[in-house]
C-alpha positions as protocol buffer text, in pm:
chain_id: "A"
residue {
  index: 1
  type: MET
  ca { x: 10908 y: 11187 z: 9043 }
}
residue {
  index: 2
  type: GLY
  ca { x: 10870 y: 11103 z: 8680 }
}
residue {
  index: 3
  type: GLU
  ca { x: 10819 y: 10817 z: 8442 }
}
residue {
  index: 4
  type: GLY
  ca { x: 11044 y: 10541 z: 8317 }
}
residue {
  index: 5
  type: PRO
  ca { x: 11396 y: 10455 z: 8427 }
}
residue {
  index: 6
  type: GLU
  ca { x: 11477 y: 10821 z: 8498 }
}
residue {
  index: 7
  type: GLY
  ca { x: 11181 y: 10849 z: 8735 }
}
residue {
  index: 8
  type: LEU
  ca { x: 11285 y: 10535 z: 8921 }
}
residue {
  index: 9
  type: ALA
  ca { x: 11644 y: 10657 z: 8949 }
}
residue {
  index: 10
  type: ALA
  ca { x: 11523 y: 10996 z: 9082 }
}
residue {
  index: 11
  type: PHE
  ca { x: 11302 y: 10822 z: 9340 }
}
residue {
  index: 12
  type: ILE
  ca { x: 11589 y: 10601 z: 9459 }
}
residue {
  index: 13
  type: GLU
  ca { x: 11821 y: 10902 z: 9493 }
}
residue {
  index: 14
  type: TRP
  ca { x: 11552 y: 11089 z: 9690 }
}
residue {
  index: 15
  type: LEU
  ca { x: 11495 y: 10787 z: 9914 }
}
residue {
  index: 16
  type: LYS
  ca { x: 11868 y: 10750 z: 9986 }
}
residue {
  index: 17
  type: ALA
  ca { x: 11899 y: 11121 z: 10070 }
}
residue {
  index: 18
  type: GLU
  ca { x: 11581 y: 11143 z: 10278 }
}
residue {
  index: 19
  type: TYR
  ca { x: 11616 y: 10807 z: 10459 }
}
residue {
  index: 20
  type: PRO
  ca { x: 11985 y: 10705 z: 10458 }
}
residue {
  index: 21
  type: ASP
  ca { x: 11927 y: 10424 z: 10709 }
}
residue {
  index: 22
  type: ALA
  ca { x: 11625 y: 10276 z: 10526 }
}
residue {
  index: 23
  type: ARG
  ca { x: 11635 y: 9916 z: 10415 }
}
residue {
  index: 24
  type: SER
  ca { x: 11396 y: 9673 z: 10250 }
}
residue {
  index: 25
  type: GLU
  ca { x: 11384 y: 9296 z: 10255 }
}
residue {
  index: 26
  type: VAL
  ca { x: 11201 y: 9104 z: 9987 }
}
residue {
  index: 27
  type: LYS
  ca { x: 11015 y: 8829 z: 10172 }
}
residue {
  index: 28
  type: GLN
  ca { x: 10851 y: 8652 z: 9877 }
}
residue {
  index: 29
  type: VAL
  ca { x: 10840 y: 8673 z: 9498 }
}
residue {
  index: 30
  type: PHE
  ca { x: 10556 y: 8541 z: 9284 }
}
residue {
  index: 31
  type: ALA
  ca { x: 10546 y: 8531 z: 8904 }
}
residue {
  index: 32
  type: ASP
  ca { x: 10255 y: 8443 z: 8677 }
}
residue {
  index: 33
  type: GLY
  ca { x: 10275 y: 8514 z: 8307 }
}
residue {
  index: 34
  type: ASP
  ca { x: 10352 y: 8883 z: 8259 }
}
residue {
  index: 35
  type: TYR
  ca { x: 10304 y: 8967 z: 8628 }
}
residue {
  index: 36
  type: VAL
  ca { x: 10556 y: 8970 z: 8912 }
}
residue {
  index: 37
  type: ILE
  ca { x: 10451 y: 9033 z: 9272 }
}
residue {
  index: 38
  type: LEU
  ca { x: 10686 y: 9112 z: 9560 }
}
residue {
  index: 39
  type: GLN
  ca { x: 10609 y: 9100 z: 9932 }
}
residue {
  index: 40
  type: VAL
  ca { x: 10848 y: 9346 z: 10098 }
}
residue {
  index: 41
  type: HIS
  ca { x: 10931 y: 9446 z: 10456 }
}
residue {
  index: 42
  type: SER
  ca { x: 11036 y: 9812 z: 10441 }
}
residue {
  index: 43
  type: MET
  ca { x: 11211 y: 9979 z: 10736 }
}
residue {
  index: 44
  type: ARG
  ca { x: 11251 y: 10357 z: 10757 }
}
residue {
  index: 45
  type: PRO
  ca { x: 11384 y: 10473 z: 11092 }
}
residue {
  index: 46
  type: PRO
  ca { x: 11257 y: 10594 z: 11333 }
}
residue {
  index: 47
  type: HIS
  ca { x: 10957 y: 10361 z: 11276 }
}
residue {
  index: 48
  type: PRO
  ca { x: 11058 y: 10042 z: 11458 }
}
residue {
  index: 49
  type: ARG
  ca { x: 10818 y: 9794 z: 11296 }
}
residue {
  index: 50
  type: GLY
  ca { x: 10824 y: 9922 z: 10939 }
}
residue {
  index: 51
  type: ARG
  ca { x: 10574 y: 9867 z: 10664 }
}
residue {
  index: 52
  type: ALA
  ca { x: 10446 y: 9570 z: 10467 }
}
residue {
  index: 53
  type: ILE
  ca { x: 10442 y: 9641 z: 10094 }
}
residue {
  index: 54
  type: ILE
  ca { x: 10298 y: 9446 z: 9803 }
}
residue {
  index: 55
  type: GLU
  ca { x: 10454 y: 9552 z: 9471 }
}
residue {
  index: 56
  type: ILE
  ca { x: 10283 y: 9437 z: 9149 }
}
residue {
  index: 57
  type: PHE
  ca { x: 10456 y: 9471 z: 8814 }
}
residue {
  index: 58
  type: ARG
  ca { x: 10328 y: 9394 z: 8464 }
}
residue {
  index: 59
  type: LEU
  ca { x: 10598 y: 9328 z: 8207 }
}
residue {
  index: 60
  type: GLU
  ca { x: 10612 y: 9338 z: 7828 }
}
residue {
  index: 61
  type: GLU
  ca { x: 10919 y: 9207 z: 7647 }
}
residue {
  index: 62
  type: GLY
  ca { x: 11109 y: 9191 z: 7977 }
}
residue {
  index: 63
  type: LYS
  ca { x: 11038 y: 9554 z: 8074 }
}
residue {
  index: 64
  type: ILE
  ca { x: 10809 y: 9694 z: 8342 }
}
residue {
  index: 65
  type: VAL
  ca { x: 10514 y: 9867 z: 8177 }
}
residue {
  index: 66
  type: GLU
  ca { x: 10281 y: 9899 z: 8477 }
}
residue {
  index: 67
  type: HIS
  ca { x: 10329 y: 9913 z: 8853 }
}
residue {
  index: 68
  type: TRP
  ca { x: 10095 y: 9913 z: 9151 }
}
residue {
  index: 69
  type: ASP
  ca { x: 10160 y: 9888 z: 9523 }
}
residue {
  index: 70
  type: ALA
  ca { x: 9973 y: 9851 z: 9850 }
}
residue {
  index: 71
  type: ILE
  ca { x: 10143 y: 9974 z: 10167 }
}
residue {
  index: 72
  type: GLN
  ca { x: 10042 y: 9904 z: 10527 }
}
residue {
  index: 73
  type: GLU
  ca { x: 10208 y: 10011 z: 10850 }
}
residue {
  index: 74
  type: ILE
  ca { x: 10290 y: 9707 z: 11061 }
}
residue {
  index: 75
  type: PRO
  ca { x: 10073 y: 9723 z: 11374 }
}
residue {
  index: 76
  type: GLU
  ca { x: 10203 y: 9674 z: 11726 }
}
residue {
  index: 77
  type: THR
  ca { x: 9968 y: 9381 z: 11784 }
}
residue {
  index: 78
  type: PHE
  ca { x: 9786 y: 9140 z: 11554 }
}
residue {
  index: 79
  type: ALA
  ca { x: 9436 y: 8992 z: 11561 }
}
residue {
  index: 80
  type: ASN
  ca { x: 9584 y: 8649 z: 11486 }
}
residue {
  index: 81
  type: PRO
  ca { x: 9920 y: 8474 z: 11534 }
}
residue {
  index: 82
  type: ASN
  ca { x: 10015 y: 8492 z: 11163 }
}
residue {
  index: 83
  type: GLY
  ca { x: 10181 y: 8836 z: 11161 }
}
residue {
  index: 84
  type: MET
  ca { x: 10257 y: 9023 z: 10839 }
}
residue {
  index: 85
  type: PHE
  ca { x: 10516 y: 8788 z: 10695 }
}
């Protein structure tokens, strides 16, 4: 969708238009030096369980200069009692 603030704004507008009932909840935030990591529970109907997302940002002078993410659908059952969050 593009680079920089304009790309992010375009993505958010697309997301709001395509998934008007979507919501995300930041579960945890970690910061270490120039890195910030978010653990996010993303819900986009009609998917009832949503997705677990890890967002990783590298900052320079208070601005995001790099971004990575890992996205996983939340399964119906888990191999252990810990869950995703």
